[in-house]
C-alpha positions in Angstrom: 82.0 96.9 109.7 82.1 94.1 107.7 84.4 94.0 104.8 85.2 92.0 101.7 88.8 92.5 101.0 89.4 91.0 97.6 93.2 90.6 96.5 94.0 90.4 100.3 96.6 88.1 100.4 99.0 90.6 98.1 101.3 93.2 99.0 99.2 96.2 99.7 95.9 94.2 100.7 97.7 92.0 103.3 99.0 95.4 104.9 95.2 96.7 104.7 94.1 93.6 106.2 96.4 93.8 109.0 95.9 97.7 109.6 92.1 97.3 109.8 92.1 94.7 112.4 94.7 96.7 114.3 93.0 100.1 114.1 89.3 98.8 113.9 88.2 96.6 117.0 84.9 95.8 115.6 86.3 95.4 111.7 85.3 91.9 110.4 87.1 91.1 107.3 86.6 88.3 104.7 89.8 88.0 102.2 88.9 86.8 98.9 92.1 86.2 97.0 92.8 83.9 93.9 96.0 82.9 95.2 98.2 83.6 91.8 101.9 83.9 92.3 102.1 87.2 94.0 99.2 86.5 96.7 100.8 84.7 99.6 99.0 83.6 102.8 102.4 84.0 104.4 101.3 87.7 104.5 98.6 87.3 107.1 100.1 84.5 109.0 99.2 86.7 112.6 95.4 87.0 111.3 95.1 83.2 110.9 93.5 82.9 114.7 91.8 86.0 114.4 87.8 85.5 114.9 87.3 88.5 112.9 89.6 87.5 109.8 88.3 84.6 107.2 89.8 83.6 104.2 88.1 82.3 101.1 90.2 81.4 97.9 88.3 83.0 94.8 88.6 84.9 91.4 86.9 88.0 91.2 86.6 87.5 87.2 84.4 84.3 88.3 81.1 86.1 89.0 79.8 82.8 90.3 82.5 82.5 92.9 82.1 86.2 93.8 78.2 85.9 94.6 78.9 82.8 96.5 80.9 84.6 99.2 78.8 87.2 99.3 75.7 85.4 100.1 76.7 84.8 103.3 75.4 88.5 103.9 75.9 91.5 105.9 78.8 93.1 103.9 79.1 96.9 104.3 81.7 97.1 101.8 84.2 95.9 99.2 87.9 97.0 98.8 89.3 96.0 95.6 93.2 95.3 95.5 92.6 92.5 93.1 94.6 93.2 90.0 97.8 92.1 88.1 100.0 94.7 88.8 103.6 94.3 87.5 103.9 96.7 84.1 107.2 94.1 82.8 104.7 91.2 82.9 101.9 92.6 81.3 104.1 94.1 78.4 104.6 90.1 78.1 101.5 89.1 78.4 98.6 91.6 78.8 95.4 89.4 78.5 95.7 88.6 82.1 95.7 92.1 83.1 92.5 92.9 81.0 90.5 89.8 82.5 91.6 90.7 85.9 91.7 94.3 86.2 88.4 95.2 83.6 86.5 92.1 83.8 87.0 91.2 87.5 86.3 94.7 88.4 82.6 94.4 86.2 82.0 91.2 88.2 82.7 93.3 91.4 80.5 96.0 90.4 77.5 93.8 89.2 77.9 92.2 92.5 77.5 95.4 94.4 74.5 96.1 92.6 72.6 92.6 93.3 73.5 92.4 96.7 73.2 96.1 97.5 76.9 96.7 99.0 76.8 100.5 100.7 80.4 101.2 99.7 82.6 99.9 97.1 86.4 101.3 96.9 88.2 100.5 93.9 92.0 100.9 94.0 94.1 102.2 91.2 97.2 103.7 90.9 99.1 106.9 89.5 100.3 105.0 86.5 97.0 105.8 84.7 97.8 109.5 84.6 101.2 108.4 82.5 104.3 110.7 82.4 104.0 113.8 84.1 106.7 116.0 83.1 105.9 119.1 85.4 103.7 120.0 88.1 101.4 117.3 89.7 98.2 115.1 88.1 94.9 115.9 90.0 91.9 113.8 89.9 90.4 115.4 87.0 93.6 115.3 84.8 93.4 113.2 81.4 94.3 109.6 81.5 97.3 108.6 79.2 98.3 104.8 80.2 101.6 104.3 78.6 101.6 100.4 78.7 98.7 97.4 79.2 99.3 97.4 83.4 98.3 100.9 83.7 95.9 100.5 80.6 94.2 98.0 82.2 93.5 99.9 85.5 92.7 103.1 83.6 89.7 100.9 82.0 88.6 99.4 85.1 88.5 103.1 86.6 86.2 104.1 84.1 84.1 101.0 84.2 83.8 102.3 87.8 82.7 105.8 87.1 80.3 104.7 84.7 78.6 102.6 87.1 77.9 105.7 89.4 76.7 107.7 86.5 74.2 105.3 85.1 73.5 103.2 88.1 74.0 105.2 91.0 76.4 102.7 92.4 77.9 103.9 95.6 81.6 103.4 93.9 84.7 105.5 94.9 88.5 105.2 93.5 92.0 105.7 95.0 95.0 106.0 93.1 98.3 105.8 94.7 101.8 106.4 93.9 104.7 103.6 94.1 104.0 101.7 97.4 106.8 100.1 99.5 107.4 98.2 102.4 107.3 94.7 103.9 105.5 91.5 102.1 106.2 93.3 98.6 106.6 90.5 96.1 110.6 91.0 94.9 109.6 91.7 91.3 109.0 95.1 92.0 112.1 97.3 92.1 112.7 98.0 95.6 112.3 94.3 97.2 113.9 93.3 94.1 117.2 95.1 94.8 117.1 94.9 98.3 117.1 90.7 98.2 119.4 90.7 95.8 121.8 93.3 97.5 121.3 90.8 100.6 122.9 87.7 98.4 125.5 90.0 96.9 123.8 89.8 93.4 123.5 93.1 91.3 120.8 95.6 90.9 119.2 95.9 87.7 118.8 99.7 86.9 116.7 100.3 83.5 118.5 103.2 81.8 120.1 105.8 83.3 118.1 105.4 86.7 116.5 108.8 86.6 112.7 107.6 86.4 111.2 109.7 89.1 108.5 107.9 91.2 106.5 109.2 94.5 107.3 106.8 97.0 104.6 106.1 99.9 105.0 103.7 102.8 102.2 100.8 102.6 100.8 102.2 106.2 100.4 105.2 105.1 98.5 104.4 101.6 96.2 102.2 104.3 95.3 105.2 106.4 94.7 107.1 103.0 92.0 104.0 102.0 90.3 103.9 105.3 89.9 107.8 105.3 88.2 107.5 102.0 86.0 104.5 102.9 84.9 106.0 106.2 84.7 109.6 104.9 84.9 109.8 100.9 82.2 111.2 98.7 80.5 108.4 96.4 81.7 109.0 92.8 84.9 110.6 93.5 88.6 110.0 92.9 91.5 110.7 95.4 94.7 110.5 94.9 97.0 108.9 97.6 100.6 110.2 97.5 103.8 110.2 99.8 104.9 113.6 98.8 108.5 111.9 98.5 110.2 112.1 94.7 113.0 110.1 94.0 114.8 108.9 90.8 115.0 105.1 91.1 118.8 105.4 90.9 118.9 107.4 94.3 116.4 104.5 95.8 119.1 102.0 95.0 121.8 104.1 96.3 120.0 104.4 99.7 119.2 100.6 100.1 123.4 100.0 99.3 123.8 102.5 102.0 121.6 101.0 104.7 123.3 97.4 103.8 127.0 99.0 103.8 127.2 97.8 100.2 129.3 98.9 97.4 128.1 101.0 94.6 129.4 98.3 92.2 126.2 96.3 92.6 124.5 98.8 90.7 124.1 97.8 87.1 122.5 100.1 84.0 120.4 97.5 81.9 118.5 98.1 78.7 115.4 100.2 79.4 111.9 98.5 79.3 109.7 99.7 76.4 107.5 102.7 77.3 109.1 103.4 80.4 107.5 106.9 82.1 109.5 109.1 83.4 107.9 111.0 86.2 104.8 110.6 88.1 103.8 113.2 90.4 100.2 113.4 92.7 98.7 116.4 93.7 96.8 114.9 97.2 95.1 118.1 98.2 91.5 116.5 97.9 92.4 113.6 100.6 94.1 116.3 103.1 91.3 118.4 103.1 89.8 115.0 104.9 92.8 114.9 107.6 94.9 112.6 105.6 98.3 113.3 105.5 101.6 110.8 104.8 103.7 110.5 107.8 106.9 108.5 106.7 109.8 109.9 105.3 111.3 108.0 102.6 114.6 107.6 104.4 113.1 106.3 107.5 110.5 104.0 105.3 113.2 102.1 103.5 115.3 101.7 106.6 112.1 100.1 108.0 111.7 97.8 104.9 115.4 97.0 104.0 115.5 95.7 107.7 112.1 93.9 107.1 113.7 91.7 104.2 117.1 91.5 105.9 115.3 89.9 109.2 113.0 87.9 107.4 114.7 85.7 104.9 112.7 82.6 105.4 109.7 84.5 103.7 111.6 85.8 100.5 114.1 83.1 99.9 111.6 80.4 98.9 109.7 82.8 96.7 112.6 83.5 94.7 113.8 79.9 94.4 110.4 79.0 92.4 108.8 80.4 89.9 110.4 83.6 90.3 113.9 82.2 89.4 112.7 81.5 85.6 111.0 84.6 85.3 114.1 86.6 86.6 116.4 85.0 84.3 114.2 85.6 81.2 114.0 89.1 81.9 117.0 90.4 83.3 119.3 87.5 82.3 120.4 89.0 78.7 120.2 92.4 80.2 123.0 91.5 83.3 125.2 90.0 80.5 125.3 93.7 78.4 125.1 95.8 81.5 127.4 98.2 83.0 128.5 99.8 86.4 127.2 103.2 87.0 131.1 104.6 87.0 131.6 103.0 83.4 128.7 104.7 82.0 129.3 108.0 83.5 133.1 107.8 82.3 131.4 107.6 78.6 
């Protein structure tokens, strides 16, 4: 199988590339990535000399570049990880999200038709369902996005489904819960908290920290995508969740416990607008194909925190670059007005 993996230098994409090269000795992968701020070829150092792997720099929202990479021929499937993904950044600059997550998806769908690609997997998110106060979202639940990021992903999903219904394009969609694991860009909650604590810096925790997420270890996600790629039915959506619902506050406390650091490092900061309070996925559809999550959050977090502790070379240079300015602009004023958990609980 020859795959075009778009966004393969990002967090989930790079883990998927490594996973497929390891698990499928016949897989050939072309990684097509724009290398925006979160795209990092350091994530794939071990793959650079693999004859079954190649990297091509390009933008999915540039139709000419998409056609050029596909013109080499022989592709069996496209797996689209390429996306702008950070909610906080989408609130400040939504246009980038609309361009990549919707127009970029359109360019890929047109290329699937033009080059007669036999399989297209759209990697989406549980955030398209919005807050789930009770129960769990099935694949037929209505879409109710709360921010420009989740709205752009929902728009891309609807476009994908429209191509199946209109043109019978061979598409499938996966919607995963919150991923964590090695190589995640430190703007996201777990790597931000972990790397901050390793430097004895505070963990900024939005609001009361009781927002509930279903935590999915990234390799379990990769196995789920592989299952959909090989066994999924065209035109269908598959939820991929970890069955590990935990509030953000508990995750922050687990990080501190693993690193033996004091609870005072958690700082409650002003919440972001439109913050969803709970996500929850019903994954019974994918489980019927034989997939199940295997990594409990306590073990996955231990592996993840250990990786960041042992790979300072990877994240220290990231946090000293563009990220440093972003962090100060986004969290600086919030941290100045923050409180500790004990101070807030005493009120």
